[in-house]
C-alpha positions in Angstrom: 11.4 -10.2 -23.4 10.4 -6.9 -24.6 12.2 -4.6 -22.3 12.0 -0.8 -21.1 14.3 0.4 -18.1 15.2 -0.6 -14.6 15.9 -4.3 -13.0 12.8 -5.9 -13.9 13.5 -7.1 -17.3 16.5 -8.6 -15.7 14.7 -10.7 -13.4 12.2 -11.9 -16.2 15.4 -13.0 -17.9 17.0 -14.9 -15.3 14.1 -16.5 -14.4 13.0 -17.7 -17.9 16.6 -18.9 -18.4 16.3 -21.0 -15.3 13.1 -22.4 -16.4 15.1 -23.7 -19.4 14.0 -21.1 -22.1 15.7 -19.5 -24.5 15.4 -15.8 -24.5 15.2 -13.3 -27.1 15.2 -9.8 -25.7 13.9 -6.5 -27.4 15.4 -3.7 -25.7 13.6 -0.2 -26.4 16.4 2.2 -27.3 17.3 5.0 -24.9 15.2 2.9 -21.9 16.4 -0.8 -21.8 19.8 -1.4 -20.0 22.5 -2.4 -22.3 23.7 -5.1 -20.0 20.7 -7.1 -20.9 22.7 -8.4 -24.0 25.0 -10.1 -21.6 21.9 -11.9 -19.9 20.0 -13.1 -22.9 20.6 -15.6 -25.5 20.3 -13.1 -28.1 19.3 -9.4 -28.0 18.4 -6.5 -30.4 17.6 -2.7 -29.9 14.2 -1.5 -31.0 12.3 1.6 -31.3 9.5 1.7 -28.7 7.2 3.4 -31.1 7.9 0.8 -34.1 5.7 -2.5 -33.8 6.4 -3.6 -37.1 10.3 -3.4 -36.0 9.5 -5.9 -33.1 7.7 -8.3 -35.5 10.6 -8.4 -37.8 12.8 -9.6 -35.0 10.1 -11.7 -33.2 9.1 -13.9 -36.4 12.8 -14.2 -37.4 13.5 -15.8 -34.0 10.3 -17.7 -34.2 9.3 -16.2 -31.1 5.3 -17.1 -30.0 5.5 -16.0 -26.2 6.4 -12.3 -25.1 6.6 -10.4 -21.9 6.9 -6.9 -21.8 8.3 -4.9 -18.7 10.4 -2.6 -17.3 10.1 1.3 -16.9 8.3 3.5 -19.7 8.3 6.8 -19.5 4.8 7.7 -20.7 5.6 11.4 -20.3 8.2 11.2 -23.2 4.8 10.9 -25.3 4.1 14.6 -24.5 7.7 15.7 -25.5 7.6 19.0 -27.7 9.3 17.1 -30.4 7.8 13.8 -29.6 7.0 12.4 -33.1 10.6 13.3 -34.1 12.1 11.4 -31.4 9.7 8.4 -31.7 8.7 8.3 -34.9 5.5 5.6 -34.8 5.1 3.3 -37.4 1.8 2.5 -39.0 0.9 -0.4 -36.5 1.4 2.1 -33.7 -0.6 4.8 -35.4 -3.4 2.0 -35.5 -3.1 1.5 -32.2 -2.7 5.1 -30.8 -5.9 6.3 -32.9 -8.2 3.5 -33.2 -7.5 0.3 -31.6 -7.2 1.7 -28.0 -10.3 3.3 -26.4 -8.0 6.1 -25.1 -4.7 7.1 -23.9 -4.8 5.4 -20.4 -2.0 2.9 -19.7 -4.1 -0.3 -19.6 -6.0 0.4 -23.0 -2.9 1.1 -24.9 -1.3 -2.0 -23.6 -4.4 -4.2 -24.3 -4.6 -2.9 -27.6 -0.8 -3.8 -28.2 -1.6 -7.2 -26.9 -4.5 -7.5 -29.4 -2.1 -6.2 -32.1 0.5 -8.9 -31.3 -2.2 -11.6 -31.1 -3.1 -10.9 -34.4 0.4 -11.8 -35.7 0.2 -15.2 -33.4 2.2 -13.6 -31.0 0.9 -14.0 -27.5 1.7 -11.8 -24.5 1.8 -13.4 -21.1 1.5 -12.7 -17.2 5.1 -10.8 -16.5 5.8 -12.2 -13.2 5.7 -16.1 -14.3 9.4 -16.1 -13.6 9.8 -14.1 -10.6 7.5 -15.0 -7.9 10.1 -15.4 -5.2 10.6 -11.7 -6.0 6.8 -10.8 -4.9 6.3 -8.7 -1.6 5.1 -10.9 1.2 2.8 -9.6 3.8 4.7 -8.1 6.7 7.9 -6.2 7.2 10.0 -6.2 4.2 12.8 -4.0 6.0 13.4 -1.0 8.5 11.2 -2.2 11.2 7.2 -2.0 11.3 5.1 0.8 11.4 3.8 2.6 14.3 0.1 2.9 15.2 -0.5 6.0 13.6 1.4 4.9 10.3 -0.8 1.8 10.0 -4.0 4.2 10.0 -2.0 6.2 7.2 -1.5 3.0 5.2 -5.1 1.9 5.5 -6.1 5.5 4.6 -3.9 5.8 1.5 -4.9 2.3 0.6 -8.3 2.9 -0.2 -8.0 6.0 -2.2 -4.7 4.4 -4.3 -7.1 1.8 -5.0 -9.9 4.1 -5.9 -7.0 5.7 -8.3 -5.9 2.6 -10.0 -9.3 1.6 -10.7 -9.8 4.9 -13.0 -6.2 3.6 -14.2 -4.6 7.1 -13.2 -1.4 5.6 -11.3 -0.5 3.0 -8.5 1.0 5.3 -5.9 -0.2 7.8 -3.3 1.8 10.0 -0.4 -0.2 10.9 2.6 0.6 12.5 6.0 -1.7 12.8 8.7 -4.4 11.6 7.2 -4.0 13.9 4.4 -3.5 13.5 0.7 0.0 15.2 -0.2 0.6 13.6 -4.2 -1.0 11.1 -6.5 1.0 9.4 -9.4 0.0 10.1 -12.9 2.0 9.5 -15.9 5.1 10.7 -14.4 5.8 7.7 -12.0 6.4 7.0 -8.6 9.8 8.4 -8.3 8.5 11.7 -9.4 5.6 11.5 -7.3 7.7 11.1 -4.2 10.0 13.9 -5.3 7.2 16.1 -5.6 5.5 15.1 -2.0 9.0 16.1 -0.6 8.7 19.3 -2.6 5.2 19.7 -0.7 6.0 18.4 2.5 9.1 20.0 3.7 8.9 18.6 7.1 8.9 14.9 5.7 7.6 12.0 7.6 4.9 10.9 4.9 4.0 7.5 3.9 3.7 6.3 0.3 1.4 3.8 -0.4 1.7 1.4 -3.6 -0.8 -1.0 -5.1 -2.2 -3.0 -7.8 -4.9 -1.9 -9.9 -7.9 -3.4 -8.4 -8.3 -5.7 -11.8 -4.9 -5.6 -12.5 -3.8 -7.5 -15.5 -0.5 -9.2 -14.5 0.7 -9.3 -18.3 1.8 -5.5 -17.9 2.5 -2.4 -15.7 3.1 -4.8 -12.3 4.0 -2.6 -9.5 7.7 -2.9 -8.7 10.0 -1.0 -6.2 13.8 -1.5 -5.6 16.7 -0.1 -4.1 16.1 3.5 -6.0 12.8 3.7 -4.7 14.3 3.9 -1.1 16.9 6.5 -2.2 14.5 8.7 -3.4 12.3 8.5 -0.4 15.6 8.9 1.6 16.2 12.1 -0.4 12.5 13.6 -0.1 11.7 12.7 3.4 9.4 9.6 3.2 9.6 7.3 6.0 7.1 4.6 5.2 6.5 2.6 2.3 3.4 0.0 2.0 3.2 -2.1 -1.1 0.7 -4.6 -2.1 2.0 -7.7 -1.0 1.6 -10.9 -3.7 1.4 -8.5 -6.4 4.4 -6.1 -6.2 7.8 -7.0 -7.1 10.3 -6.3 -5.0 13.8 -5.7 -7.1 17.2 -6.8 -5.2 15.3 -7.5 -1.9 18.5 -7.7 0.2 19.6 -4.5 -1.1 16.0 -2.8 -0.3 16.2 -4.6 3.2 19.9 -2.7 4.1 19.0 0.7 2.7 15.4 0.3 4.9 17.7 -0.2 7.9 20.1 2.3 7.2 17.8 5.1 6.0 15.4 4.4 8.9 12.4 3.8 6.5 9.7 1.3 7.1 9.1 -0.7 4.4 6.0 -3.3 4.7 3.9 -5.5 2.4 0.1 -5.0 3.0 -2.9 -7.1 2.0 -6.2 -5.6 1.8 -4.9 -2.6 3.3 -4.0 -4.7 6.4 -0.7 -5.1 8.0 -1.4 -8.8 9.3 -2.6 -9.6 13.0 1.4 -9.8 14.2 2.2 -6.6 12.7 -0.7 -4.7 14.1 -0.4 -5.8 17.7 3.2 -5.0 17.6 2.6 -1.5 16.1 -0.1 -1.1 18.7 2.5 -1.7 21.7 5.2 0.4 19.7 
């Protein structure tokens, strides 16, 4: 497990161990949770920008299969002192300047997968050990959307999918069929905060989707309790996520917070809520 921040690496690690596998975890220094060391069979800190360091650990442990996941703040790559804070090695520079077609997330991660494959290490589907944590179609907490909110979800879905197809971001915030904020490299939480700064009256809808041709090896949409807390602070009232392709971290806590904050959380497929939810929304 090559781990960034957040809870997703814990889900993968626990799922892999339940499947009877030994888990070697490489945590990105300054991002990964130190408690991962208690969950994995073996743990090592690594520099996010030094692939050669990763490979030394992986080869020492005879690792041939890897999953990469967790929050990585790509915006840190544009920090004023980025090359001092994240000193890249030769392999990372090759990915950054030669292997990848551009600096977009998919391009960089595909180039990374190719670099690892060159060493006989295969990057695998990141959700294979956390299938039970994927969002299902229908209510996930906080009730059901109203008919108007259902329209906002359908409206936001089309635009979010178009943005995802351009590899720009996975989330969009809308209110009254108007786009308020679109996610770029800052991440979903910051996008929601920006929407709250713009839409002072609150009541906006957040739609989070997978990319049209989502590569399940990396950058899989994820929500959790922190997402709900940010929405409550910012004034968001509906969170719609793509069913079957979005990981819900700590599902029970998400449901409790949704009820506490009065936020509707719902799983959506192809922009649709499902027949039972749609009928309920119309009666609401």
